Backbone as CSV, one residue per row, in Angstrom:
resi,resn,N_x,N_y,N_z,CA_x,CA_y,CA_z,C_x,C_y,C_z
1,UNK,-53.748,-1.320,10.358,-53.029,-0.054,9.352,-52.065,0.497,10.149
2,UNK,-52.577,0.369,11.417,-51.100,1.228,12.337,-49.892,0.232,12.163
3,UNK,-49.923,-0.930,11.970,-48.724,-1.458,12.376,-47.980,-1.466,10.896
4,UNK,-49.124,-1.040,9.828,-48.383,-0.730,8.293,-47.637,0.126,8.259
5,UNK,-48.386,1.603,8.704,-47.971,2.919,8.792,-46.849,2.778,10.052
6,UNK,-46.493,2.047,11.110,-45.187,1.970,11.843,-44.003,1.858,10.945
7,UNK,-44.269,0.378,10.224,-43.256,-0.275,9.887,-42.669,0.838,8.131
8,UNK,-43.909,1.257,7.810,-43.279,2.299,6.834,-42.827,3.667,7.068
9,UNK,-43.196,4.189,8.056,-42.343,5.044,9.169,-40.734,4.617,9.498
10,UNK,-40.626,3.584,9.951,-39.668,2.572,10.338,-38.562,2.755,9.119
11,UNK,-39.224,2.458,7.684,-38.232,1.997,6.706,-38.288,3.023,5.710
12,UNK,-38.630,4.545,6.368,-38.110,5.732,6.056,-36.733,6.475,7.255
13,UNK,-37.102,6.295,8.067,-36.127,6.618,9.024,-34.607,5.686,8.904
14,UNK,-35.199,4.327,8.766,-33.934,3.555,8.858,-32.802,3.996,7.635
15,UNK,-31.383,4.196,7.905,-30.475,4.383,7.573,-30.575,3.941,6.093
16,UNK,-30.663,4.092,4.936,-30.038,3.740,3.810,-28.950,4.066,3.085
17,UNK,-28.567,3.080,2.320,-26.787,3.249,1.651,-27.239,4.162,0.613
18,UNK,-26.557,5.109,0.230,-26.340,6.410,-1.016,-26.777,5.841,-1.992
19,UNK,-27.458,6.238,-3.117,-27.221,5.545,-4.304,-26.614,6.071,-4.712
20,UNK,-26.162,4.994,-5.972,-24.856,6.055,-6.371,-25.464,6.571,-7.561
21,UNK,-24.928,7.591,-8.906,-25.395,8.253,-9.620,-24.610,7.392,-11.077
22,UNK,-24.980,6.209,-11.472,-24.778,5.829,-12.442,-25.721,5.174,-13.180
23,UNK,-26.679,6.021,-13.394,-27.921,5.541,-14.024,-27.592,6.013,-15.255
24,UNK,-27.916,5.533,-16.647,-28.254,6.167,-17.689,-28.359,7.683,-17.790
25,UNK,-27.284,8.607,-18.601,-27.790,10.047,-18.237,-27.507,10.684,-17.197
26,UNK,-27.225,10.398,-15.904,-27.019,10.962,-14.889,-24.943,11.086,-15.050
27,UNK,-24.965,12.299,-14.119,-22.942,12.338,-14.158,-22.283,11.725,-12.849
28,UNK,-21.663,10.745,-13.260,-21.225,10.233,-11.710,-20.113,11.319,-11.139
29,UNK,-20.501,10.811,-9.589,-19.597,11.636,-8.815,-18.636,10.740,-7.989
30,UNK,-17.573,11.775,-7.441,-16.666,11.084,-6.793,-17.050,10.305,-5.664
31,UNK,-18.426,10.194,-4.999,-19.101,9.383,-4.247,-19.344,8.176,-4.404
32,UNK,-19.423,8.258,-6.003,-19.600,6.949,-6.443,-18.374,5.890,-6.295
33,UNK,-17.254,6.118,-6.605,-16.052,5.985,-5.977,-15.890,4.324,-5.372
34,UNK,-16.403,3.049,-5.584,-16.296,1.991,-4.417,-14.911,1.385,-4.887
35,UNK,-13.694,1.972,-5.399,-12.130,0.875,-5.065,-11.280,2.171,-5.246
36,UNK,-10.170,1.864,-4.649,-9.066,2.823,-4.444,-7.708,2.111,-4.346
37,UNK,-6.957,2.292,-5.204,-5.368,1.956,-5.171,-4.626,2.878,-5.512
38,UNK,-3.178,3.089,-4.590,-2.304,4.006,-4.531,-0.898,3.181,-4.238
39,UNK,-0.578,3.226,-5.772,0.796,2.713,-5.544,2.227,3.443,-5.832
40,UNK,2.941,3.263,-4.861,4.162,4.032,-5.252,5.213,3.153,-5.203
41,UNK,5.857,2.972,-6.190,7.525,2.168,-6.118,8.573,2.046,-7.368
42,UNK,9.463,2.148,-6.940,10.880,2.317,-7.796,11.904,1.004,-7.659
43,UNK,12.210,0.634,-8.728,13.491,-0.315,-8.382,14.744,0.541,-7.852
44,UNK,14.693,1.184,-8.663,15.911,2.634,-8.168,16.042,2.846,-7.094
45,UNK,17.097,3.036,-6.327,17.573,3.452,-4.992,16.119,3.148,-4.093
46,UNK,16.835,3.418,-2.683,16.149,2.782,-1.417,15.609,3.946,-0.668
47,UNK,15.742,5.228,-1.343,14.625,6.148,-0.392,13.543,6.510,-0.734
48,UNK,13.334,6.062,-2.017,12.237,6.590,-2.397,11.192,5.861,-1.637
49,UNK,9.605,6.144,-1.137,8.826,5.499,-0.807,8.425,3.896,-1.536
50,UNK,8.187,2.929,-0.734,7.308,1.849,-1.717,6.308,1.130,-0.622
51,UNK,5.043,1.568,-1.541,3.860,0.927,-0.637,2.657,0.574,-1.565
52,UNK,1.672,-0.223,-1.411,0.792,-0.329,-2.079,-0.429,0.226,-1.086
53,UNK,-1.554,0.760,-1.451,-2.718,0.916,-0.509,-3.963,0.286,-1.682
54,UNK,-4.777,-0.559,-0.991,-6.260,-1.129,-1.725,-7.179,-0.972,-0.931
55,UNK,-8.273,-0.112,-1.688,-9.411,-0.241,-0.703,-10.540,-0.687,-1.347
56,UNK,-11.903,-1.287,-0.827,-12.988,-1.416,-1.190,-14.101,-0.831,-0.222
57,UNK,-15.005,0.033,-0.770,-15.627,0.629,-0.110,-17.513,0.198,-0.470
58,UNK,-18.307,-0.669,-0.204,-19.491,-1.217,-0.610,-20.646,-0.836,0.470
59,UNK,-21.975,-0.923,0.138,-22.744,-0.603,1.545,-22.474,-1.579,2.205
60,UNK,-22.373,-2.924,2.021,-21.866,-3.927,2.970,-20.421,-4.637,3.376
61,UNK,-19.893,-4.018,2.696,-18.471,-4.304,3.351,-17.181,-2.871,2.768
62,UNK,-16.505,-2.632,3.806,-15.346,-1.673,3.873,-14.299,-2.191,4.062
63,UNK,-13.004,-2.053,3.501,-11.737,-2.876,3.907,-10.931,-1.912,2.867
64,UNK,-9.597,-1.865,3.633,-8.577,-1.048,3.295,-7.261,-1.733,3.513
65,UNK,-6.226,-2.269,2.705,-5.158,-3.068,3.635,-4.278,-2.362,2.671
66,UNK,-2.702,-1.986,3.230,-1.360,-1.204,3.138,-0.480,-2.397,3.175
67,UNK,0.323,-2.105,2.163,1.537,-3.019,2.246,2.756,-2.352,2.296
68,UNK,3.425,-1.635,3.323,5.066,-1.023,2.975,5.958,-1.963,2.978
69,UNK,7.029,-1.312,1.902,7.868,-2.155,2.147,9.349,-1.315,2.173
70,UNK,9.356,0.051,1.772,10.336,0.623,1.771,10.221,2.151,1.956
71,UNK,10.811,2.756,2.939,11.251,4.401,3.410,9.956,4.622,3.650
72,UNK,8.592,3.951,4.406,7.557,4.468,5.350,7.527,4.052,6.206
73,UNK,6.552,4.882,7.197,6.388,4.628,8.376,5.945,3.147,9.276
74,UNK,5.570,2.486,7.859,5.221,1.137,8.393,5.333,0.246,7.451
75,UNK,5.922,-1.052,7.803,6.594,-1.745,6.941,6.113,-2.894,7.107
76,UNK,5.451,-3.791,6.133,4.378,-5.256,6.493,3.378,-4.553,5.741
77,UNK,1.960,-5.801,6.375,0.970,-5.734,5.504,-0.090,-5.561,6.939
78,UNK,-1.078,-4.178,6.238,-1.711,-3.396,7.573,-3.065,-3.581,7.099
79,UNK,-4.198,-3.274,7.881,-5.325,-3.121,7.503,-6.168,-2.188,8.628
80,UNK,-6.866,-1.186,7.641,-7.032,0.169,8.072,-8.016,-0.217,9.586
81,UNK,-7.816,0.601,10.737,-8.715,0.624,11.256,-10.472,1.169,11.456
82,UNK,-10.259,1.881,10.776,-11.408,2.554,10.347,-11.803,2.978,8.704
83,UNK,-11.810,1.710,8.014,-11.846,1.589,6.537,-12.846,2.929,5.898
84,UNK,-13.999,2.651,6.360,-15.060,3.562,5.609,-14.630,5.233,6.198
85,UNK,-13.966,5.549,6.980,-13.505,7.034,7.133,-12.186,7.183,6.373
86,UNK,-11.422,6.294,6.328,-10.118,6.550,5.739,-10.776,6.618,4.131
87,UNK,-11.376,5.789,3.694,-11.873,5.563,2.330,-12.458,7.023,1.836
88,UNK,-13.520,7.474,2.669,-13.859,9.062,2.534,-12.858,9.906,2.347
89,UNK,-11.803,9.884,3.234,-10.658,10.578,3.039,-9.873,10.526,1.965
90,UNK,-9.406,9.678,1.376,-9.000,9.416,0.685,-9.544,10.086,-0.700
91,UNK,-11.183,9.832,-0.903,-12.050,10.412,-2.063,-12.222,11.503,-2.029
92,UNK,-11.991,12.435,-0.948,-11.848,13.696,-0.563,-11.075,14.300,-1.551
93,UNK,-9.609,13.644,-1.348,-8.069,14.577,-1.803,-8.433,13.924,-2.889
94,UNK,-9.195,12.815,-3.494,-9.099,13.011,-5.201,-10.060,13.767,-5.429
95,UNK,-10.959,14.257,-4.980,-11.808,15.121,-5.682,-11.718,16.588,-5.306
96,UNK,-10.582,16.621,-4.804,-10.158,18.085,-4.141,-8.792,18.634,-5.669
97,UNK,-8.750,17.321,-5.794,-7.143,17.422,-6.887,-7.279,17.312,-8.359
98,UNK,-9.090,16.933,-8.458,-9.274,16.850,-9.748,-8.918,15.499,-10.331
99,UNK,-8.902,14.969,-9.511,-8.266,13.361,-9.967,-8.885,12.802,-11.544
100,UNK,-10.113,12.965,-11.441,-10.803,12.057,-12.893,-10.403,13.367,-13.821
101,UNK,-9.948,14.396,-13.661,-9.441,15.436,-14.909,-8.317,15.423,-15.373
102,UNK,-7.350,14.493,-14.600,-6.076,14.827,-14.685,-5.337,13.427,-15.856
103,UNK,-4.591,13.733,-16.585,-3.841,13.219,-17.504,-2.623,13.739,-17.750
104,UNK,-1.414,12.846,-18.173,-0.303,12.783,-18.061,0.405,12.944,-19.682
105,UNK,0.966,14.060,-20.046,1.407,14.139,-21.463,2.662,13.331,-21.863
106,UNK,2.946,12.196,-22.387,4.168,11.736,-22.901,4.671,12.451,-24.129
107,UNK,5.707,12.877,-23.596,6.528,13.834,-24.204,7.183,13.454,-25.366
108,UNK,7.932,12.233,-25.469,8.562,11.612,-26.282,8.834,10.214,-26.575
109,UNK,9.261,9.001,-27.584,9.402,8.227,-27.290,10.583,7.824,-26.869
110,UNK,11.258,7.075,-25.881,12.194,7.523,-25.612,12.887,5.663,-25.316
111,UNK,13.677,5.753,-24.074,14.000,4.517,-23.951,13.579,3.715,-22.882
112,UNK,14.153,2.681,-22.436,13.381,1.962,-20.804,14.496,2.818,-19.932
113,UNK,13.038,3.313,-19.287,13.368,4.096,-18.377,13.549,2.788,-16.711
114,UNK,13.971,3.141,-16.008,14.411,2.828,-14.640,13.574,3.683,-13.574
115,UNK,12.545,4.194,-13.544,12.224,5.375,-13.080,11.059,4.724,-11.930
116,UNK,10.251,5.869,-11.111,9.232,5.446,-10.371,8.330,4.783,-11.215
117,UNK,7.515,4.068,-10.665,6.110,3.221,-11.510,4.750,3.434,-10.358
118,UNK,4.807,4.796,-10.342,3.672,5.319,-9.101,2.203,5.119,-10.003
119,UNK,1.276,4.954,-9.358,-0.112,4.870,-10.205,-1.322,5.383,-8.475
120,UNK,-1.909,5.874,-9.561,-3.500,5.980,-8.242,-4.747,5.441,-9.646
121,UNK,-5.398,4.867,-8.747,-6.476,3.672,-9.780,-7.878,3.902,-9.286
122,UNK,-9.111,4.618,-9.821,-9.901,4.517,-8.791,-11.038,3.408,-9.682
123,UNK,-11.894,2.944,-9.188,-13.271,2.387,-10.062,-14.634,2.860,-9.693
124,UNK,-15.820,3.562,-10.781,-16.485,4.430,-10.044,-17.656,3.779,-11.384
125,UNK,-18.945,3.222,-10.786,-20.075,2.717,-12.361,-19.233,1.910,-13.013
126,UNK,-18.241,1.049,-12.630,-18.079,-0.211,-13.432,-17.450,0.240,-14.389
127,UNK,-16.340,1.771,-14.224,-15.228,2.214,-15.033,-14.070,2.184,-14.168
128,UNK,-13.064,2.036,-14.807,-11.816,1.918,-14.021,-10.852,3.419,-14.782
129,UNK,-10.156,4.157,-13.739,-9.340,5.301,-14.170,-8.008,4.791,-13.424
130,UNK,-6.962,4.761,-14.254,-6.006,5.115,-13.194,-4.774,6.397,-14.133
131,UNK,-3.767,6.879,-13.186,-3.498,7.863,-13.836,-2.056,7.288,-13.052
132,UNK,-1.080,7.486,-13.900,0.365,7.050,-13.061,1.859,6.950,-13.994
133,UNK,2.890,6.835,-13.563,4.127,7.603,-13.779,4.680,6.775,-14.916
134,UNK,4.234,5.293,-14.948,4.766,4.448,-16.126,4.310,4.331,-17.169
135,UNK,5.116,5.407,-18.496,4.456,5.746,-19.525,4.293,4.348,-20.586
136,UNK,3.395,4.511,-21.131,3.265,3.624,-22.667,4.670,3.470,-23.450
137,UNK,4.965,2.700,-23.851,6.043,2.381,-24.971,7.224,3.051,-24.584
138,UNK,7.544,2.973,-23.765,8.982,3.724,-23.545,8.702,5.094,-23.658
139,UNK,8.148,6.318,-23.306,8.055,7.386,-23.444,8.258,8.336,-22.214
140,UNK,8.317,9.410,-22.458,9.018,9.470,-20.958,7.848,11.140,-20.971
141,UNK,7.512,11.449,-19.763,6.522,12.557,-19.440,7.198,13.936,-19.221
142,UNK,6.255,14.437,-19.479,6.783,16.410,-20.185,6.711,16.467,-18.428
143,UNK,7.596,17.062,-17.730,7.576,17.616,-16.505,6.809,19.138,-16.703
144,UNK,5.520,19.166,-16.807,4.630,20.376,-16.517,3.902,20.194,-15.501
145,UNK,3.055,21.146,-15.468,1.636,21.471,-14.632,1.255,20.207,-14.154
146,UNK,0.531,19.465,-14.747,-0.128,18.336,-14.802,0.602,17.132,-14.287
147,UNK,2.225,17.169,-14.173,2.892,16.094,-13.855,3.403,16.510,-12.064
148,UNK,3.194,17.955,-11.779,3.683,18.706,-10.950,1.983,18.430,-9.917
149,UNK,0.806,18.507,-10.485,-0.369,18.231,-9.760,-0.394,16.530,-9.554
150,UNK,0.076,15.764,-10.422,-0.163,14.252,-9.982,0.728,14.331,-8.837
151,UNK,1.909,14.616,-8.899,2.735,14.834,-7.511,2.450,15.097,-6.356
152,UNK,1.522,16.443,-6.302,0.650,16.785,-5.375,0.007,15.892,-4.926
153,UNK,-0.704,15.243,-5.528,-1.753,14.595,-5.403,-1.293,13.698,-4.196
154,UNK,-0.109,12.771,-5.204,0.655,11.214,-4.281,0.908,11.842,-3.188
155,UNK,1.701,13.158,-2.739,2.031,14.019,-1.395,0.447,13.903,-0.486
156,UNK,-0.139,14.394,-0.859,-1.824,14.268,-0.264,-1.759,13.143,0.112
157,UNK,-2.508,12.240,-1.041,-2.414,10.816,-0.291,-1.595,10.189,0.436
158,UNK,-0.625,10.313,0.542,0.592,9.763,1.824,0.130,10.368,2.695
159,UNK,0.218,11.497,2.972,-0.012,12.468,4.287,-1.684,11.361,5.048
160,UNK,-2.447,11.403,4.020,-3.684,10.846,4.750,-3.381,8.825,5.250
161,UNK,-2.770,8.496,4.138,-2.808,7.377,4.135,-1.855,7.111,5.766
162,UNK,-0.753,7.780,5.707,0.029,7.363,7.100,-0.171,8.162,8.105
163,UNK,-1.468,8.991,8.131,-1.655,9.513,9.412,-3.242,8.837,9.730
164,UNK,-3.365,7.524,9.062,-4.699,7.112,9.737,-4.122,5.888,10.894
165,UNK,-5.370,5.258,11.279,-4.579,4.356,12.154,-4.864,2.946,11.176
166,UNK,-3.653,2.051,11.886,-3.533,0.570,11.260,-3.780,-0.292,12.425
167,UNK,-4.012,-1.778,11.547,-3.690,-2.248,12.592,-2.933,-3.616,11.526
168,UNK,-1.845,-4.279,12.541,-1.296,-5.358,11.554,-2.393,-6.504,11.105
169,UNK,-2.366,-6.531,10.009,-3.132,-7.585,9.392,-3.063,-8.779,9.856
170,UNK,-2.009,-9.606,10.499,-1.872,-10.973,11.097,-2.596,-11.138,12.198
171,UNK,-3.139,-9.973,12.714,-3.782,-10.184,14.590,-4.993,-10.370,14.068
172,UNK,-5.511,-11.412,14.471,-7.277,-12.278,14.443,-7.828,-11.235,15.521
173,UNK,-8.872,-10.839,14.921,-9.829,-9.935,16.090,-11.081,-10.849,16.359
174,UNK,-11.218,-10.709,17.206,-12.665,-11.361,17.777,-14.007,-10.736,17.286
């Protein structure tokens, strides 16, 4: 009996992964985000930052990669030294900026634009959400408070990303 009680106590005190609030009827939260992608890119000019960050945070695996290719502090492919900490920091920025409530307004159908193709994507509870600057069907976005909020989000994400510690991806770890 004591052995059973001891195992029960160990099971209660052992760290447990946080359960997602994805069950039917519950409200998903930012802590349910398991995938983040941040992409800033433009075919035009050579001053605009060009990079991609992609991260997964699961109870059994956490990984974030950075591919920097223009006007950013790190050029090449890197992996986050502390992927779980960076994922949590990125999620906190998303929550502070109310990312899941964002949407950009297409002003009108226009022409083929050669502008930035930035996007921020997340997956939570099996649902993907993307907000980006490449409008559908050759429209152009209204430069309003929603667009300003998205640009501010991008800047904050970029600050967190490039202040994190990164290791070159081609370095083999023992």
